[in-house]
C-alpha positions as CSV (number, residue, x, y, z in Angstrom):
1,M,29.9,56.7,-0.9
2,I,32.0,59.0,1.3
3,T,33.9,58.9,4.5
4,L,32.7,61.4,7.1
5,V,35.5,62.6,9.5
6,G,35.5,64.8,12.6
7,T,37.2,65.7,15.8
8,T,35.9,65.7,19.4
9,D,37.3,64.9,22.8
10,G,39.6,61.9,23.0
11,D,38.1,58.4,23.7
12,T,34.5,59.5,23.2
13,A,31.6,57.4,21.9
14,V,30.4,58.8,18.6
15,A,27.2,57.9,16.7
16,L,26.1,59.0,13.2
17,F,22.4,59.6,12.4
18,R,20.8,60.4,9.1
19,D,18.1,63.0,8.3
20,G,17.3,63.9,11.9
21,D,16.3,60.4,12.9
22,L,18.0,60.3,16.3
23,A,16.4,56.9,17.3
24,T,18.8,54.6,15.4
25,P,22.3,55.4,14.5
26,I,23.5,54.3,11.1
27,M,27.0,53.9,12.4
28,A,28.7,54.1,15.8
29,G,32.2,54.0,17.1
30,S,34.6,56.1,19.2
31,S,37.2,58.7,18.7
32,D,40.9,57.9,19.2
33,G,43.0,59.4,21.9
34,A,43.5,62.6,19.9
35,G,39.7,62.9,19.4
36,D,39.7,62.0,15.7
37,F,36.9,59.7,14.3
38,A,35.7,58.5,10.9
39,F,32.6,56.9,9.4
40,P,33.7,55.1,6.2
41,M,31.4,54.0,3.4
42,V,28.5,56.4,4.1
43,V,25.9,56.1,1.3
44,L,24.6,59.3,-0.2
45,A,21.3,60.0,-2.0
46,T,21.1,62.4,-4.9
47,G,20.6,65.9,-3.5
48,A,20.9,67.0,0.1
49,N,21.9,64.5,2.8
50,A,21.6,65.7,6.4
51,F,23.7,64.0,9.1
52,T,23.9,64.5,12.9
53,V,26.8,63.3,15.0
54,V,26.2,62.7,18.7
55,T,29.1,62.3,21.1
56,T,29.0,60.9,24.7
57,D,32.1,61.2,27.0
58,L,33.0,58.9,29.8
59,A,31.0,61.0,32.3
60,G,27.8,60.7,30.2
61,N,27.9,64.3,28.8
62,T,26.6,64.5,25.3
63,G,27.1,66.9,22.4
64,S,26.0,67.0,18.8
65,G,26.7,68.6,15.5
66,G,25.2,68.4,12.0
67,R,26.2,68.8,8.4
68,T,24.4,68.5,5.1
69,V,26.3,66.9,2.2
70,T,24.9,67.5,-1.3
71,T,25.6,65.3,-4.3
72,T,24.3,65.1,-7.9
73,A,25.4,61.5,-8.3
74,A,22.7,58.8,-8.6
75,D,22.2,56.2,-5.9
76,T,23.8,53.1,-7.3
77,M,24.7,51.4,-4.1
78,A,22.7,48.6,-2.5
79,P,21.6,49.1,1.1
80,I,24.1,48.2,3.8
81,V,22.7,45.8,6.5
82,T,24.5,45.4,9.8
83,A,23.2,42.9,12.3
84,R,24.3,41.4,15.6
85,L,23.1,39.3,18.4
86,A,21.1,41.5,20.8
87,N,22.5,39.5,23.8
88,D,25.7,37.6,23.2
89,T,25.6,35.5,26.4
90,G,28.7,33.3,25.8
91,R,32.0,33.6,27.6
92,S,32.8,36.8,25.8
93,A,30.6,39.6,24.4
94,T,31.9,38.8,20.9
95,D,32.0,35.0,20.6
96,R,28.5,34.9,19.0
97,I,27.3,32.3,21.4
98,T,24.0,32.9,23.0
99,N,20.9,31.4,24.7
100,D,18.9,34.3,23.3
101,P,19.0,34.4,19.4
102,T,17.4,37.8,19.1
103,I,19.0,39.8,16.3
104,T,19.1,43.6,16.1
105,G,20.4,45.6,13.2
106,V,20.2,48.6,10.9
107,V,19.5,48.9,7.2
108,D,21.3,52.0,5.8
109,D,20.3,53.3,2.5
110,V,19.6,56.8,1.2
111,S,16.5,55.7,-0.7
112,P,13.4,54.2,1.0
113,I,13.6,50.5,1.6
114,T,11.0,48.8,-0.5
115,S,11.8,45.2,0.3
116,F,13.6,43.5,3.2
117,V,13.9,39.7,3.1
118,V,15.9,37.1,5.0
119,S,16.9,33.5,4.5
120,L,17.6,31.3,7.5
121,D,19.9,28.3,7.0
122,G,19.4,28.4,3.2
123,A,15.6,28.3,3.3
124,P,13.6,30.3,0.8
125,F,13.7,34.1,1.4
126,A,10.9,35.5,3.6
127,D,9.7,39.1,3.7
128,V,10.5,40.8,7.0
129,S,9.8,44.4,5.9
130,A,7.2,44.6,8.8
131,F,10.1,44.3,11.3
132,L,11.7,47.6,10.1
133,S,11.2,50.5,12.4
134,G,12.8,53.5,10.7
135,S,16.2,52.1,9.7
136,G,16.4,49.6,12.6
137,F,15.0,46.1,13.0
138,T,14.7,43.3,15.6
139,L,14.1,39.7,15.0
140,T,13.0,38.0,18.2
141,T,13.2,34.3,19.2
142,A,9.6,33.9,18.1
143,D,10.3,35.6,14.7
144,L,13.3,33.2,14.2
145,D,11.2,30.2,15.2
146,S,8.7,31.2,12.6
147,L,11.4,31.6,9.9
148,A,12.7,28.1,10.9
149,G,9.2,26.6,10.5
150,G,9.0,25.6,14.2
151,S,11.4,25.9,17.1
152,L,14.9,27.1,16.2
153,A,17.2,24.2,16.9
154,Q,20.3,24.8,19.1
155,G,23.5,25.1,17.2
156,L,25.1,27.2,14.4
157,H,22.7,29.1,12.1
158,R,23.3,31.3,9.0
159,I,21.0,34.2,8.3
160,Q,21.2,36.1,5.0
161,F,19.7,39.6,4.6
162,V,18.7,41.1,1.3
């Protein structure tokens, strides 16, 4: 793993994409007031790894740049899965309370994903590989109902991705 660093205009949205797939960023953040940004824990495949950074300023102007990082080290890292509520409808946008349990996320790995399974509330793992589109995925309310074996009950739930 490496940390990719760069500089752009201050307080700019910054998104990192892998291998020319500009549909789903593998990481996103923003630059600080001086324009510096960093993407930590970026997984590399053996050989050439192409990355593109896309920036968007407050006026909506975009820019991009790319680099290729080459390594001879073997891929020994597990995929990194990031997931969040698609619509956090609670009092704040980060309280993880919602009336729409749809989950979106990204699976970042340098090697092709051969298996993607989830467990909802400790139930046996179920294959959800079909929900992957590139490196992104979405689990809708209907998908979660199916994983729950019926309607997803209101309340706290735990989902584990492997």
